[in-house]
N, C-alpha and C positions, 0 to 999 in steps of 0.2 A: 504494500500500500504506500502511495506517495503521501508526503506531508501536504503538499499544495500542487494542484493542477490549475494553471492559468489557461483559459480558453481564449485564444486570440493572440496572434503574433504581430499586431500592429504596434504603433509607437507607445500606446498606453500599456499594452501587455508586456512589451519588452522593457519599458521603464520600470514597471512593477517587478519583473524578473530580476533586473539588475540590482534594484534596491533590496530585494528579498535575499539576494546572494550574499549580502553582508551578514546573513544569519546562517547557521548550520541547519541543514535539512535536505530532504529528498524532493526536489522541485522539478516540475515538468511544464513546458509550454506546448500546447497543441494548437494546430490550425488546419482548417479544411483546405487551404491552398497549398501550393508546392514550395512556398518559401516565406520568409519574413517579408513584411511590407507589401502585401498584395491587395489590400483593401483601401480604406479611406486614406491611410497614411501615405500611399504612393501617388495620390492625385489631389493636390490641394494647392493653396497659394504660396506655400513655403515661406511664410512670414511669422515672426514672433511679435504678436500684438503687445502693445504697451500696457493695456488694461483699463482704458478709459471708457470702454463701451458697455461692459457687463454691468447689470444693475447693482448698485451699492448694497453691500451686506450679503450678497449671494455667494455660494460656494464657487461658482464660475469666476466671479470677480477676484476672490481671494486666491484661487489657484492660478489665475492668469498672471497676476502681479508677482506671485512667488516664483512661478515657472519662468517668467521673463527675466527675473533677477538671477536665476540659477543658470540660465542657458550659456552665458559667456564663459563662465568658469568650467562648465561641463564640456564645452567644445574643446577646451585645452586638455582636460583629462582624457577625453575619448577621441580626440583628433578628428573632428568633422568640421566642415566649412560653416563659418558664422561671421556675419558682417553687421555691425551696429550702424545702420545708415539712417535711422529715424524715419518717421512717417508724417504725412500731411493729410488732414481732412479738409478738403477744399470747399469753400462756400462761394457760390456765384452771386451776381448782383441782384437776381430776382428771388433769392432765398432769405430765410429768416435767421438773423444773427442770433436770436434767442436759442436756437437749436445748437449752434456752435458753442455758445456759452454753457448750455446744459451739459454737453459732452465734457467741456473743460472742468466744470464743477464736479461732475460725477467722477472724473479721473482723479481729481485732487482728493475727493472723499475716499477713493479706492487706494490711495497711497502711491499713485504714479508720480515719479520724480521728473522735474524739468518741463512740465507742460506749460505752453504759453500760446497766445494768439499772435500770429504774424499778419501784418497788413500787406496790402497789394504790392508796394514797392519792394519790400524785403522778400515777399513770396516770389516775385519775378526774378530776383537775383538768385534765389535758391533753386528755382525751376524755370529756366527760360522758355520751355515749351508748354507752360501751363496755359490753360484756356484763357482767351482774351476776356471772358466774362468773370474770371476769378477775381474776388476782391479781398479775401482773407482766408486764413486756414488755421486749424489747430495743429501745432507742431509738437510731436512726441519724440524727443531725442532718444528714448530708451528702446524704441521699436527696432527690429532687426530682421535680417533674412538669413535663412539656413538652407541646407539641402535636406529635405525630409527623408530621403533614402539613407543619406549618410548618417543622420541622427539615429534612425531606427536600427540600421545594421550595427552601428557602434554600440548601442545599448545591448543588442542581442549577443554580439561577440563577447562583450565584457561579462555578460551574465553567464555565457557558456564557459568562459575562462575560469569563472568562479564556481562552477559545478552544476549549473542549471542545464537540464536536457531539453532538446527540442524534437518534436515529432510532427511531421507535415503530412499532407494528404489524409488527415484524420478529422473527419466531421463528427461532431457530437450529435447524436440523434435522440438520446433520452438521458435523463438524469433522475435518479431516485435515491432517497435516503436509506442508508444502511446503518448498522450498529457502528458508531464511532466515526461516521463520515458519509461519503457519497459514492454511488456506483454510476459510472458514465458508460453508456453504450455508444460505441463509436464505429465508424466505418473500418477501423483497424482492430476491433476487438473490445473487450471489456477492460476498463481502468477503474481502480478504486483509490480514493484519496480522503484525507482527513478534512481538507478545506478546498473549496472551489472558488476561483476568482473568475467572474464573468466579464471578460473584456472583448466581447465578440462583435463589436461595432454594430453594423446594421442588423445583425442577427441576435443582439443581446436581449431583445424583448422575448424572443422565442425561448431562450434558455431561462430567463427570469420567470416566465409564465409557467414553466414546468415545476417550479418549486414554490411559487407565491400566488396567493389569491388576489393580491393587489395588482391587477392587470396593467402591464406596460405596453405602450404602442410606440414603435420607432418607425418613422416614415423615412425612406431613402430620399434625400434631397439632392438632386443632381446639379452639379456646377460645371458648366462648359467653359473652356479656356482656349485662348490662342497662345502659342509660343513663338516668339519672333527670333530671327537669326541674330547672331552676335554682331553683325554689322550695325545693328541698332543700339549697341552698347553706349550708354551715356545719354540716351534720349531723355530719360528721367533719372534722377539721382537718389530719390527717396521713394518709399512706398506711398503712392498717391491714392487716397480714398475720396469718394464723393460724399458730400453731406447727406446723411440718411433723410429720406422723405417718407410720406405715408405709403409710397409704392416700393419701399425697400432701400437697401444700402447702395444700389447702383453697382458699378464695376470698379475694380482697382487696376492700377498699372504699377508694376514694380520691376526693378532689376532682379536678376537671380544671382546667386553666388558664383555662377559659371559664366556670367557675361551675357546671357540672353535677357529678353524682356518678356514678362508674362502679363496677360490681359484677361480679366474675368473676375469672378465667375457669375454665371446665372444662379438662380435659386428656384428650381422647378421640382415640385414634389411628384414622385412617381410611385408605382406599386412594386415593380420588379426590383428586388434587392441586389440583383447582379447586373443590371442594365447600365453600362457605362458608355453607351454609344452617344456621340454628339448628334445634334439635330440642326437642321438649317434654321429652324425657329430660334433655338438657343444662341447660335452663332450670330444671327442677325440682331438679336437683342444686344449683344456686346458691341457690335459695329455701331448701332444707333446711339448707345449710351456713352461710349468712351470719350466722345468729343466734348462732353460736359465738363471734363477735368483736364484733358490733354489735347492740344490742337495738332492736327495733321500727323497723327501717329501712323507710321508706315506699316499698316497691316498687310501690305503686299509682300512684306518680308517674312510672313508667317511660314515656318518650316513644318509645323504640325498643329493640329488641334486635338484636344482630349477632354474627357469629362471624368469627374470623380463623384463619389456619393458621400454625403454627410449623414451621420446617424442622428436624425432630428427626433428627439423625444417630443411628443405632442404637448407635454407640459413645459417644454423649453427649459429644461434644467438638467444639470449633471446629477446622476444618482450614484453616489458612492457610499454604500452602507451594507451592513450585514442583514440581509432580508430574510434569512432562515439560518438556524444554527450551523455555522461553518460554510455558509454560502454568501460570498461578498460580491455585490454588483459594482461594476465600473462601467456604467451604461449611459447612453445619451451624450457621449463625449464628442459633440460637434465643435465647430469653431467657437472659441479659440483653443481647441483641444491640443493641437500641436504645441502651442505656446505653453500650455498647462502641463504637458507630459512629465517634465522632471518632478514637479510638485505632486502630480497624481501618483507617480511611482512611490514617493516618500510616504504619502498619506496611506495608500492601500497596503504597502509593505508593513507599516506600523500597525495597522488594524489586524493583519494576519499574524504578526509577531505577538500581539497581545492575546489573540485567540489561542495560539498554540504554545505561548511562552517559549519562543525560540531563542536559543543562546546565540551569542555573537560568533561569527566565523573569523577566527584569528588569522586565517590565511587569505582573507579578502584582499584583492589587488584591484584598485579602481582605475588603473591606467590601461589604455588600449592604443595601439598604433595603427593608423589607417593604411590603406593601400598606397604604396610608394608611387609618387607621380614624378617621373623623370623630367618633365618639363619644368619642375620647380628647382632643379639642380643647376649648378653652374656647368659650363661646357666641360671643364676638367673632371668634375664629379660624375657627370653623365658618361664620359669616356671610360672612367674607371669602372662604373657600374656595368657597362656593356662588355667590358673586357672580362669581368668576373662572371657575368650572366648574359650571354649573347641574346637571350630572348627579349631583353630590354632594348635591343637594337633593331628589332623587327616591328615596324609599324603595321598594325592590323586595321585600325580605323583611321582613315586619312583625315576625315572632317575634324575629329577631336584629338588626333595624334595620340591614339592609345596603342600601347605596345603589347606584344604577346606576353611579356613578363607580368604586366598588370593583370591580364586576363587569367593567367595561371594562378596568380596570387588570390584572385577573387574566388576561383573554384575551390581552392584548398583551404580556405578559411572555414571556421566553424561558428555558426552555420554558413555554408558556402553556396555559391551559385550552381544551379543544376539545369538552367535553361538559358536561352538567348536573352530573355528579359532580365533574368537574374544577373547575368554578366553586364547587361546594359545599365541597370540601376547602380551597380557597384562601381563601374569603371567609366561609364559614359560612352562605351563603344556602341555606336548605333544611334546616338542622340544628336548627331550633327545635322548638317544641311541635307544630306542624302538619306537620313533616317534608316541607316542600316543597309541600304541598297548595295553598297560595295562590300562591306565587311561581314555581313551575316554568314555567308558560306564558310569563311575562314574561322569565324567564332564557333560555328557548329563543329568544324573539324577539331578544334582545340578542346572543346567540351567532350567530344567523343573519345579523343585520345586520353585526356587526363582522367576521365571517369571510367575508362575501359569499357565503353558501351558501343554498340553499333551506331553508325551515323543516322540510321533510320529511326533510332529511338530518341534522338535529341529533339526537344520541343521548344516552341516559342515561349510558352508560359505554363508548362506542366500539363497534366491531364491528357486530353486527346489532341493537343495542339501541335501534332507532329507536322513538320514541313515536308518530309519525304514520304510519299505515299506508295512508291514502287519504283522499279527500275525500267527504263525504256526498253531494254533488250528482253526483259521478262515478258513484257506485254506483246512484243513481237513473236 
């Protein structure tokens, strides 16, 4: 029997696992997908919210500010990309200044540091491409951008380093109470544990409703995005939000830590918990709204569009509580969930520690080193690296200049890449202008070789997503 099973290997589940590994115990993370970071955590705005938006006094507000404060130091410990660029909430000339002041006052009440209102002249110096109608903005200097994949993989790798196990392609289909814990029926067999942590994203309501009479409903809220080429780098310097109206928050424009520009999202409630297809309607919404904050944004430089799902609890709140003896919910963690994740990990791990009275892990090591990026080295250092390991001299992805050495490293980490998308998210091979059109066959060959599997078994994203369906000569 496990001490704790965490259901869900997204950023919340991995943050909990990493914090829990500070304690001694037998811990397991299970996920229905083939890898870490395959749900909400892989498709979002990649920003660390300052914390001025969440209602004062709510758990969401508390965790947002705490998580934002923790993220910079965490990026140093776990070696993932983080840039403290600040954010602007832009007010146009036909909008109500009272709403901007309300956000400012709410942020001050939440404990957000450095908030101030900037007027038109200063705003245009900060953002030359701001809309001509913009007259003021709420500036939050503590806001930041990160790589959501990098954060989630870093948390998972550090948790694994400290003894946490991971099991993928394992869908939980039933949960029932047993003496001293819980029995989980999964697609991979029966698992028993003393404590369950439900961090299953858009599916958290189904697991919650198996054990609680207080019915929870989580609606998948789809957000469509455009991702622009790195040739647009510098078009905006901060994360730019639109002032919320009765019709919603509008769309944001922000740089990414890798030099791209991201635009979106929409907020469209759907029924299908697995539907991440973009729609013409959603993308048209972004096109029509983005001009309210940024002028002449070069959307023709779009290299891809994508959509992600947010786990929207109909009560619009985070649920982090023990809803049955030994069953802890971490549910409804929608935006600003990425920003909150370090604080969520601490909170839930402490709850579990209190339930089980777990002792400290004297061997805990909170450091993790990310995948080596040869581009960050000097010419001399890179030459020495290639001499020692020639795989770092073979460029596989030309758009992002990703080498074979980086891909091999990604595959052999724990948990490591097992698919083309797993390599893509860890190394950026396939994330450039051609979107994998050039490098995918070579990435497939490396995966097959390193995992010692037939090329025909390599998938795009696990499951039945095989790219090779047969051989031409066999058909003949």
